SEKE-365749 format. One record per residue (C-alpha): x, y, z; residue number from 1. Coordinates in Angstrom, 3 decimals. Each point is the difference from the previous one (the first is absolute). Example, Ala and Ser with C-alpha at 12.3 -4.5 7.8 and 13.67 -1.06 7.14 Angstrom:
       c1       c2       c3 pos
   12.300   -4.500    7.800   1
    1.370    3.440   -0.660   2
//
This chain:
       c1       c2       c3 pos
   42.793   14.645  -48.047   1
    0.846    3.451    1.312   2
   -3.342    0.111    1.893   3
    0.638   -3.339    1.714   4
    3.498    1.137    0.889   5
   -1.349    3.147    1.653   6
   -2.683   -1.962    1.874   7
    2.733   -2.244    1.356   8
    2.311    2.871    0.903   9
   -2.794    1.946    1.701  10
   -1.057   -3.144    1.910  11
   -3.713    0.429   -0.834  12
   -0.877   -3.652    0.635  13
    1.537   -0.266    3.532  14
   -1.521    3.351    1.032  15
   -3.462   -0.894   -1.359  16
    0.112   -3.517    1.466  17
    0.975    1.350    3.406  18
   -2.919    2.449   -0.109  19
   -2.494   -2.635   -1.124  20
    1.020   -2.414    2.769  21
    0.061    2.699    2.695  22
   -3.352    1.369   -1.109  23
   -1.573   -3.462   -0.029  24
    1.222   -0.619    3.565  25
   -1.498    3.347    1.028  26
   -3.360   -0.968   -1.538  27
    0.058   -3.306    1.864  28
    0.758    1.801    3.262  29
   -2.919    2.404   -0.512  30
   -2.275   -2.943   -0.830  31
    0.946   -1.710    3.273  32
   -0.549    3.190    1.992  33
   -3.489    0.284   -1.488  34
   -0.732   -3.684    0.723  35
    0.845    0.558    3.670  36
   -2.022    3.261    0.010  37
    3.163    2.049    0.670  38
   -0.536    2.142   -3.092  39
   -3.130    1.246   -1.814  40
   -1.220   -1.820   -3.109  41
    0.727    3.027   -2.183  42
    3.734   -0.399    0.694  43
    0.385   -2.842   -2.498  44
   -1.368    1.712   -3.155  45
    1.912    3.187    0.860  46
    3.246   -1.950    0.429  47
   -0.669   -1.918   -3.206  48
   -0.458    3.219   -2.007  49
    3.250    1.442    1.338  50
    1.782   -3.281   -0.699  51
   -1.187   -0.113   -3.611  52
    1.011    3.602   -0.714  53
    3.320   -0.699    1.651  54
    0.872   -2.584   -2.662  55
    0.558    2.523   -2.855  56
    1.536    2.387    2.525  57
    2.553   -2.649    0.971  58
    0.933   -0.523   -3.658  59
    0.490    3.743   -0.505  60
    2.113    0.197    3.147  61
    2.128   -2.968   -1.077  62
    0.511    1.453   -3.494  63
    1.393    3.263    1.289  64
    1.743   -1.223    3.146  65
    0.789   -3.676   -0.511  66
    3.410    0.428   -1.615  67
    3.129    0.153    2.208  68
    1.298    3.428    0.964  69
   -1.515    3.209    1.238  70
   -3.401    0.725   -1.522  71
   -2.059    3.152   -0.449  72
   -3.742    0.391   -0.570  73
   -0.582    1.526   -3.443  74
   -3.025    2.195   -0.637  75
   -1.664   -2.738   -2.085  76
    0.123   -2.474    2.908  77
   -1.416    2.579    2.386  78
   -2.866    0.695   -2.404  79
   -0.807   -3.726   -0.499  80
    0.199   -0.822    3.717  81
   -2.089    3.059    0.863  82
   -2.635   -1.003   -2.560  83
   -0.121   -3.547    1.355  84
   -0.287    1.335    3.559  85
   -2.910    2.300   -0.899  86
   -1.885   -2.792   -1.783  87
    0.737   -2.451    2.838  88
   -1.220    2.427    2.673  89
   -3.127    0.861   -2.008  90
   -0.796   -3.682   -0.558  91
    0.660   -0.786    3.659  92
   -2.395    2.718    1.156  93
   -2.647   -1.276   -2.411  94
    0.403   -3.603    1.175  95
   -0.014    1.063    3.648  96
   -3.219    1.955   -0.417  97
   -1.658   -2.787   -1.999  98
    0.916   -2.608    2.611  99
   -1.079    2.286    2.838 100
   -3.380    0.602   -1.652 101
   -0.452   -3.736   -0.525 102
    0.851   -0.807    3.594 103
   -2.146    2.880    1.240 104
   -2.997   -1.270   -1.953 105
    0.610   -3.481    1.377 106
    0.252    1.378    3.514 107
   -3.189    2.033   -0.283 108
   -1.881   -2.922   -1.482 109
    1.311   -2.342    2.695 110
    1.260   -2.357   -2.719 111
    3.823   -0.251    0.105 112
    1.494   -1.226   -3.315 113
    2.159   -2.560    1.793 114
   -3.153   -1.807    1.184 115
   -0.774   -2.430   -2.814 116
   -2.788   -2.385   -0.933 117
    0.468   -2.546   -2.780 118
   -3.472   -0.685   -1.368 119
   -0.658   -3.408   -1.487 120
    1.008   -0.083   -3.648 121
   -2.884   -0.635   -2.375 122
   -0.367   -2.958   -2.333 123
   -0.420    1.678   -3.390 124
    0.153   -3.184   -2.052 125
   -2.926   -0.968   -2.209 126
   -0.268   -3.435    1.643 127
    0.237    1.239    3.592 128
    2.559   -2.691    0.829 129
    2.727    2.319    1.246 130
   -1.624    1.097    3.277 131
    2.190   -2.295    2.142 132
    3.114    1.287   -1.787 133
   -1.111    3.598    0.572 134
   -0.589   -0.796    3.675 135
    3.424   -1.596    0.320 136
    1.756    2.992   -1.548 137
   -1.894    2.310    2.359 138
    0.801   -1.956    3.143 139
    3.662   -0.431   -0.943 140
    0.245    3.750   -0.517 141
   -1.634    0.703    3.374 142
    2.479   -2.360    1.638 143
    2.988    1.689   -1.655 144
   -1.106    3.561    0.725 145
   -0.832   -0.877    3.619 146
    3.679   -0.675    0.616 147
    1.025    3.576   -0.820 148
    0.499    1.971    3.199 149
   -0.933    3.372   -1.487 150
   -3.395   -1.193   -1.281 151
   -3.194   -0.726    1.912 152
   -1.746   -2.662   -2.084 153
   -3.575   -1.214    0.515 154
   -0.178   -3.786    0.383 155
   -1.871   -2.269   -2.404 156
   -2.809   -0.266    2.535 157
   -0.447    3.757   -0.210 158
   -0.331    0.124   -3.794 159
   -1.846   -3.307   -0.406 160
   -3.481    1.537    0.513 161
    0.614    2.217   -3.044 162
    0.911   -2.863   -2.341 163
   -2.359   -0.012   -2.956 164
   -1.853    3.147    1.113 165
   -0.411    3.237   -1.939 166
    0.662    2.261    2.982 167
    1.700    3.260   -0.970 168
    3.736    0.131    0.645 169
   -0.201    3.126    2.189 170
   -2.747   -1.618    2.124 171
    2.145   -3.089    0.523 172
    2.951    2.225    0.936 173
   -2.059    1.866    2.601 174
   -1.375   -3.252    1.422 175
    3.489   -1.500    0.320 176
    1.677    3.340    0.874 177
    2.636   -0.280   -2.722 178
    1.496    2.563   -2.335 179
    1.143   -2.355   -2.747 180
   -1.896   -2.759   -1.766 181
    1.416   -2.612   -2.357 182
   -2.435   -1.486   -2.507 183
    0.523   -2.303   -2.932 184
   -1.374   -2.567   -2.387 185
    1.055   -3.238   -1.673 186
   -0.989   -0.824   -3.581 187
    1.008   -2.611   -2.560 188
    0.506    0.579   -3.704 189
    1.084   -2.940   -2.060 190
    2.873   -1.669    1.748 191
    0.909    2.922    2.231 192
   -1.135    1.458    3.322 193
   -0.299    3.762    0.308 194
    0.038    1.480    3.511 195
   -0.784    3.678    0.469 196
    0.718    1.891    3.204 197
   -1.333    3.403    1.050 198
    1.103    2.236    2.839 199
   -2.968    2.018    1.297 200
   -0.055    3.055    2.265 201
   -2.177   -0.801    2.992 202
   -1.033    3.622    0.542 203
   -1.402    0.623   -3.482 204
   -0.398   -3.520   -1.404 205
    1.937    1.108   -3.095 206
    2.592   -2.144   -1.753 207
    3.553    1.150    0.672 208
    1.878   -2.404   -2.226 209
   -0.493   -3.330   -1.706 210
    2.160   -2.779   -1.382 211
   -0.482   -3.308   -1.770 212
    1.988   -3.155   -0.595 213
   -0.452   -2.927   -2.364 214
    1.279   -3.525    0.537 215
   -0.702   -3.402   -1.538 216
   -3.262   -1.539    1.231 217
    0.534   -2.517    2.785 218
    3.096    1.648    1.453 219
   -1.881    1.199    3.051 220
    3.021    0.349    2.255 221
    1.674    2.247   -2.557 222
   -3.204    2.067   -0.156 223
    0.042    0.447    3.763 224
    3.632    1.125    0.019 225
   -0.470    2.347   -2.965 226
   -2.910    1.730    1.712 227
    2.139    0.463    3.113 228
    2.651    1.767   -2.078 229
   -2.608    2.284   -1.594 230
   -1.524    0.923    3.357 231
    3.440    0.695    1.435 232
    0.605    2.545   -2.776 233
   -3.449    1.569    0.314 234
    0.362    0.425    3.766 235
    3.447    1.453   -0.500 236
   -1.522    2.698   -2.197 237
   -2.935    0.501    2.371 238
    1.940    0.265    3.248 239
    3.269    1.444   -1.205 240
    1.997   -2.721    1.724 241
    1.449   -3.345   -0.921 242
   -2.355   -2.926    0.603 243
    1.811   -3.295   -0.014 244
   -2.185   -3.064    0.044 245
    1.562   -3.044    1.545 246
    0.014   -3.052   -2.203 247
   -3.084   -2.043    0.774 248
    0.774   -3.537    1.064 249
   -2.924   -1.853   -1.525 250
    1.454   -3.372    1.004 251
   -0.616   -1.458   -3.453 252
    1.347    0.415   -3.496 253
   -3.053   -1.701   -1.476 254
   -2.496    2.399   -1.523 255
   -2.539   -2.854   -0.131 256
    0.286   -0.666    3.745 257
   -0.232    3.709    0.786 258
   -3.078    0.450   -2.213 259
   -1.738   -3.012    1.592 260
    0.705    1.372    3.491 261
   -1.453    3.361   -1.010 262
   -3.171   -1.612   -1.348 263
   -0.341   -1.825    3.309 264
    0.471    3.255    1.919 265
   -2.788    1.603   -2.047 266
   -2.354   -2.867    0.875 267
    0.887    0.310    3.685 268
   -0.831    3.706   -0.082 269
   -3.305   -0.804   -1.686 270
   -0.822   -2.530    2.719 271
    0.687    2.526    2.768 272
   -1.933    2.760   -1.782 273
   -2.975   -2.316   -0.449 274
   -0.116   -0.833    3.713 275
    0.403    3.638    1.017 276
   -2.929    0.895   -2.261 277
   -2.172   -2.659    1.630 278
    0.117   -2.380   -2.980 279
   -0.548   -3.750   -0.044 280
    2.562   -2.047    1.912 281
    0.101   -2.556   -2.801 282
    1.224    2.586   -2.498 283
    2.910    0.951    2.223 284
    0.897   -3.615    0.715 285
   -0.098   -0.751   -3.720 286
    2.321    2.910   -0.775 287
    2.438   -1.209    2.648 288
   -0.084   -3.529   -1.433 289
    0.878    1.386   -3.442 290
    2.782    2.074    1.557 291
    1.450   -3.103    1.651 292
   -0.051   -1.871   -3.323 293
    1.855    2.839   -1.726 294
    2.583    0.108    2.768 295
    0.528   -3.751   -0.377 296
    0.737    0.628   -3.690 297
    2.406    2.786    0.990 298
    1.806   -2.551    2.189 299
    0.439   -2.229   -3.025 300
    1.183    2.913   -2.155 301
    2.719    0.857    2.539 302
    0.605   -2.677    2.610 303
    2.594    2.147    1.802 304
   -2.309    2.977    0.626 305
   -1.260    0.259    3.592 306
   -2.766    2.536   -0.631 307
   -2.633   -2.419   -1.432 308
    0.307   -2.257    3.050 309
   -0.241    2.865    2.495 310
   -2.990    1.385   -1.898 311
   -1.708   -3.403   -0.038 312
    0.347    0.033    3.779 313
   -1.748    3.395   -0.003 314
   -2.775   -1.360   -2.245 315
   -0.529   -2.889    2.407 316
   -0.058    2.424    2.920 317
   -2.754    2.069   -1.634 318
   -2.007   -3.130   -0.873 319
    0.347   -1.194    3.588 320
   -1.224    3.358    1.288 321
   -3.012   -0.003   -2.337 322
   -0.851   -3.555    1.081 323
    0.331    0.811    3.704 324
   -2.204    3.104   -0.240 325
   -2.662   -2.037   -1.802 326
    0.081   -2.674    2.728 327
    1.717   -2.776   -1.985 328
    2.682   -0.849    2.573 329
    1.104   -3.222   -1.730 330
    0.686    1.845   -3.260 331
    1.855    2.706    1.931 332
    2.209   -2.602    1.684 333
    0.790   -1.649   -3.347 334
    0.977    3.313   -1.604 335
    2.199    0.934    2.972 336
    1.862   -3.306   -0.375 337
    0.356    0.596   -3.753 338
    1.309    3.513    0.543 339
    2.519   -1.139    2.587 340
    1.280   -2.663   -2.417 341
    0.528    2.657   -2.706 342
    1.764    2.304    2.463 343
    2.280   -2.809    1.172 344
    0.975   -0.832   -3.593 345
    0.763    3.668   -0.649 346
    2.176    0.199    3.108 347
    1.888   -3.105   -1.016 348
    0.961    1.889   -3.154 349
    0.788    3.231    1.877 350
   -0.131   -0.111    3.831 351
    0.100    3.822    0.096 352
   -2.876    0.735   -2.375 353
   -2.045    2.692    1.753 354
   -3.295   -0.795   -1.741 355
    0.214   -3.714    0.830 356
    0.922    0.723    3.629 357
   -2.932    2.396    0.293 358
   -2.450   -2.506   -1.450 359
    1.201   -2.827    2.231 360
   -0.405    2.222    3.053 361
   -3.384    1.264   -1.150 362
   -1.322   -3.497   -0.681 363
    1.043   -1.155    3.480 364
   -1.688    3.046    1.487 365
   -3.123   -0.728   -2.051 366
   -0.049   -3.568    1.315 367
   -0.254    1.324    3.573 368
   -2.822    2.397   -0.926 369
   -2.055   -2.153   -2.368 370
    0.401   -3.530    1.362 371
    0.041    0.608    3.795 372
    2.676   -2.634    0.828 373
    0.866   -0.972    3.604 374
    1.601    2.684    2.150 375
    3.501   -1.496   -0.022 376
   -0.089   -0.246   -3.798 377
   -1.218    3.595   -0.240 378
    2.992    1.172    2.054 379
    2.406   -1.978   -2.194 380
   -1.515    1.250   -3.250 381
   -0.039    3.603    1.195 382
    3.676   -0.211    0.969 383
    0.925   -1.534   -3.368 384
   -2.079    2.579   -1.872 385
    1.737    2.797    1.859 386
    3.425   -1.445   -0.854 387
   -0.880   -0.259   -3.694 388
   -1.475    3.500   -0.211 389
    2.937    1.574    1.820 390
    2.353   -1.801   -2.390 391
   -2.040    1.274   -2.968 392
    0.389    3.654    0.979 393
    3.731   -0.502    0.571 394
    0.220   -1.066   -3.648 395
   -2.428    2.676   -1.221 396
   -0.558    2.824    2.521 397
   -2.562    1.587   -2.341 398
   -2.364   -2.996    0.243 399
   -2.977    1.887    1.437 400
   -2.328   -2.990    0.295 401
    2.565   -1.879    2.118 402
    0.299    2.987    2.346 403
   -3.802    0.023    0.295 404
   -0.190   -3.667    0.951 405
    2.838    0.393    2.474 406
   -1.935    2.848    1.594 407
   -2.972   -2.352    0.392 408
    2.229   -2.639    1.604 409
    1.663    2.484    2.351 410
   -3.386    1.370    1.068 411
   -1.250   -3.513    0.756 412
    3.090   -0.654    2.104 413
   -0.528    3.210    1.993 414
    3.052    1.750   -1.443 415
   -1.785    3.281   -0.675 416
    3.119    2.027   -0.753 417
    1.167   -2.363   -2.752 418
   -3.562   -0.306   -1.286 419
   -0.217    3.777   -0.452 420
    3.456    0.234   -1.583 421
   -0.750   -2.790   -2.479 422
   -3.408    1.436   -0.881 423
    1.485    3.428   -0.628 424
    2.797   -1.539   -2.083 425
   -2.595   -1.812   -2.122 426
   -1.732    3.300   -0.759 427
    3.304    1.748   -0.681 428
    0.952   -2.650   -2.534 429
   -3.424   -0.088   -1.654 430
   -2.684    2.444    1.100 431
   -2.377   -1.661   -2.489 432
    0.568   -3.542    1.198 433
   -3.053   -2.232   -0.309 434
   -1.495   -0.237    3.449 435
    1.527    3.319    1.090 436
   -3.272    0.820    1.744 437
    0.698   -2.900    2.356 438
    3.436    1.433    0.792 439
   -1.469    3.390    0.867 440
   -2.615   -1.664    2.183 441
    2.677   -2.052    1.774 442
    2.052    3.127    0.687 443
   -3.059    1.730    1.471 444
   -0.706   -2.993    2.227 445
    3.575   -0.350    1.287 446
    0.469    3.727    0.653 447
   -3.380    0.104    1.734 448
    0.945   -2.887    2.293 449
    3.275    1.800    0.806 450
   -1.942    3.196    0.903 451
    1.727    1.805   -2.856 452
   -3.239    1.644   -1.042 453
    1.525    2.740   -2.140 454
    1.829   -2.555   -2.150 455
   -3.117   -2.155   -0.126 456
   -2.001    2.991   -1.245 457
    2.623    0.694   -2.666 458
   -0.261   -3.529   -1.386 459
   -3.789    0.029    0.309 460
   -0.235    3.257   -1.967 461
    2.460   -1.169   -2.644 462
   -1.848   -3.296   -0.386 463
   -3.284    1.867   -0.359 464
    1.504    2.251   -2.649 465
    1.390   -2.934   -1.974 466
   -3.031   -2.242    0.490 467
   -3.006    2.285    0.554 468
   -2.543   -2.814   -0.353 469
    1.647   -2.364    2.471 470
   -2.232   -0.011    3.075 471
    2.926   -0.748    2.327 472
    1.344    3.531   -0.320 473
   -3.333    1.432    1.062 474
    0.004   -2.445    2.914 475
    3.463    1.084    1.097 476
   -0.981    3.672   -0.065 477
   -2.867   -0.796    2.384 478
    2.297   -2.168    2.119 479
    2.564    2.787    0.338 480
   -2.644    2.612    0.817 481
   -0.887   -2.050    3.068 482
    3.589   -0.092    1.328 483
    1.160    2.309    2.809 484
    1.740    2.232   -2.569 485
   -2.709   -0.142   -2.667 486
   -2.167    2.904   -1.119 487
   -3.378   -0.443    1.678 488
   -2.219    1.374   -2.763 489
   -3.433   -1.514    0.436 490
   -1.241    1.303   -3.341 491
    2.970   -1.465   -1.871 492
   -0.363   -3.314    1.844 493
   -3.614   -0.361   -1.155 494
    1.029    0.951   -3.533 495
    2.727   -2.656   -0.014 496
   -2.449   -2.596    1.292 497
   -2.360    0.785   -2.888 498
    2.849   -0.339   -2.488 499
    1.155   -3.266    1.580 500
   -3.518   -1.366   -0.343 501
   -0.046    0.923   -3.691 502
    3.364   -1.441   -1.090 503
    0.467   -3.091    2.217 504
   -0.494   -3.321   -1.843 505
   -3.555   -1.278    0.296 506
    1.174   -3.247    1.622 507
    1.471    1.791    3.043 508
   -2.028    3.209    0.019 509
   -1.969   -0.881    3.132 510
    3.236   -0.633    1.900 511
    1.695    3.178   -1.227 512
   -3.117    1.971    0.959 513
    0.299   -1.309    3.562 514
    3.740    0.782   -0.020 515
   -0.704    3.541   -1.145 516
   -2.762    0.509    2.549 517
    2.356   -0.942    2.822 518
    2.591    2.497   -1.288 519
   -2.660    2.730   -0.209 520
   -0.949   -0.808    3.586 521
    3.638    0.508    0.971 522
    0.016    3.420   -1.641 523
   -3.256    0.872    1.789 524
    1.503   -1.014    3.358 525
    3.074    2.152   -0.714 526
   -2.364    2.885   -0.787 527
   -1.679   -0.322    3.415 528
   -3.188   -1.507   -1.441 529
   -0.200   -3.274    1.976 530
   -3.766   -0.438   -0.346 531
    0.202    0.266   -3.780 532
    2.918   -2.444    0.046 533
   -2.032   -2.533    2.011 534
   -2.876    0.336   -2.428 535
    2.293   -0.756   -2.941 536
    1.637   -2.962    1.777 537
   -3.407   -1.438    0.824 538
   -0.842   -0.058   -3.723 539
    3.021   -2.141   -0.978 540
   -0.988   -3.431   -1.319 541
    2.067   -2.588    1.920 542
   -1.727   -3.039   -1.489 543
    2.013   -3.014   -1.113 544
   -1.136    0.499   -3.594 545
    1.604    3.446   -0.050 546
    3.003   -0.677    2.238 547
    0.856   -3.742    0.180 548
    3.235    0.664    1.940 549
   -1.730    2.404    2.399 550
    2.743    2.575   -0.528 551
   -2.378    2.942    0.263 552
   -0.331   -0.628    3.759 553
    3.804    0.285    0.331 554
    0.021    3.167   -2.082 555
   -2.731    1.541    2.141 556
    1.976   -0.918    3.124 557
    3.101    1.693   -1.449 558
   -1.878    3.195   -0.836 559
   -1.508    0.134    3.470 560
    3.350   -0.716    1.670 561
    1.808    2.749   -1.944 562
   -2.726    2.612    0.583 563
   -0.292   -0.324    3.776 564
   -2.682   -2.683    0.467 565
    1.923   -2.827    1.660 566
   -3.112   -1.636    1.483 567
   -1.726    0.038   -3.380 568
    3.093   -1.571   -1.568 569
   -0.009   -2.863    2.537 570
   -3.718   -0.528   -0.651 571
    0.566   -0.133   -3.784 572
    2.809   -2.536    0.439 573
   -2.277   -2.072    2.225 574
   -2.674   -0.062   -2.740 575
    2.695   -1.062   -2.448 576
    1.148   -2.932    2.168 577
   -3.635   -1.023    0.589 578
   -0.539   -0.249   -3.771 579
    3.421   -1.556   -0.643 580
    0.675   -2.672    2.625 581
    3.697   -0.329    0.723 582
    0.840    3.230   -1.807 583
    2.939    2.052    1.268 584
    1.853    3.085   -1.205 585
    3.153   -2.053   -0.410 586
    3.349    0.037    1.824 587
    1.464    3.434    0.556 588
   -3.266    1.740   -0.907 589
    0.121    2.033    3.208 590
    3.029    1.810   -1.427 591
   -1.997    1.498   -2.863 592
   -0.846    3.668    0.540 593
   -3.714   -0.783   -0.370 594
   -0.062   -1.672    3.406 595
    2.288    2.365    1.882 596
   -2.853    1.318    2.167 597
   -1.151   -3.540    0.864 598
    3.281   -1.352    1.318 599
   -0.389   -1.045    3.614 600
   -3.799    0.384   -0.021 601
   -1.900   -2.919    1.541 602
   -1.221   -2.398   -2.646 603
    2.253    1.106   -2.846 604
    2.541   -2.806    0.473 605
   -2.632   -2.594   -0.960 606
    0.020    1.313   -3.572 607
    3.764   -0.362   -0.484 608
    1.528   -3.347   -0.961 609
    2.943   -1.035    2.225 610
    1.777   -1.648   -2.978 611
//
């Protein structure tokens, strides 16, 4: 009783509580400063060490100075406080050096620890039935981590190529330029699920820390949330700062519905992967049909969940695209109608659902591309698609695919500035977005048309780095070499032409060869080798079999016009019109920088449409 009386008289509890609260506020302030890059990362662990050693120090201070009246510092207090100070300073120096070494290694390796990739969790069950659950946990974790401002998280599209592979962790980290990897596995033993999580150093590929959780089998949503808590703790230890994951709004409380949706998502990925690998169309269509059936079951399992409906619209959109590319226009039209019906039902449930808005806009856009409706209907559909896609990114600004499609729409409407901004936003939100090569190519094309050749070269080079086997980024290098500001290296131009001829798809190789030859001729003309240029141009195959639209004549005219041969450009345009009766360059074509030297020349106006 005497001890409790002294504790009360010396006011230990109020003093300690005041210190704990003040110290916690200080830690929060340091964490915010680091988040906004106003303080170095090492500030948090240093502050934490001082805070922890301050707890016993505050108790000692309160014991000797908490009672009312004038107080003196006895020798014992001085000794204890001095000892605590020495240990605190020593520990702080150690932590500071350890953190500095870690950050220095990350800096020298080019792999910052705050750049994170969540690799797909592995299905470690004997039956192999937990793959969709493992995928769902992975994708939920990516979504949660992506919302943390201080982390740079690779999207699911970036890690998807590594799903199921045995690529070394450090190789994956270098490929994705990340310093931290999260790996895991899902297994079942009896009536329980066991999920293990590992934090891996991207520089060395070594495990830093691991954790595991067990939950009753079938409680998939609880498994997802438990893994999030484990990863939050592991990252806290890795980065030395608090990592708070926002609660994931799955939209359903039904584990059955969630599991069915994840199985459908796995089938959709398989369908896309099969097509990208050049597999049979029937296999992909079959996988999508199974996915749609599973999503219909998910609807039944939770009739209030919007996600299955929005995803069914996406399935229909992919089936329509596959049908259109294979020439089955009737099947494409039927799938577009089906997808629109699913999207409308989803929007009746939630008029602000971003995924449903995106799919409705995309399906209307696809109708204009695949079905070639009358012009007035095209204009209406394009306007409605734009409205839906703009509404989708208001609801979810991180929806990269919607930004991409808006960029396409803006480019078609001649709004080049918005097209560039939307394309860049798509890449910022997801650099690994499926079809990213098309975004890079669009950016090159728009910047080229705007005479912003330096920016065009930047996007061309970046696209070539990301997609080295895509022939379009060899084409754009040749195209830019032939511009007024391009490097006129004849040797490099011939080398690029040889590469273009080796990587272009067989079906269009003859056309791309002619394209490349015309660009080489432009480089030769810039290098004051007009005779060699004429020889190359004479070898271009302009036959209808190679160039049904006769665009190579227009390209030759452009190269001649921009390299000082106005008469040759007029002659090339004349050959184009002779092979394409009624052909014109379109309204406003005379404003393009290609034809600047031809403006006002006799005969040029006949190639420009007045409307």
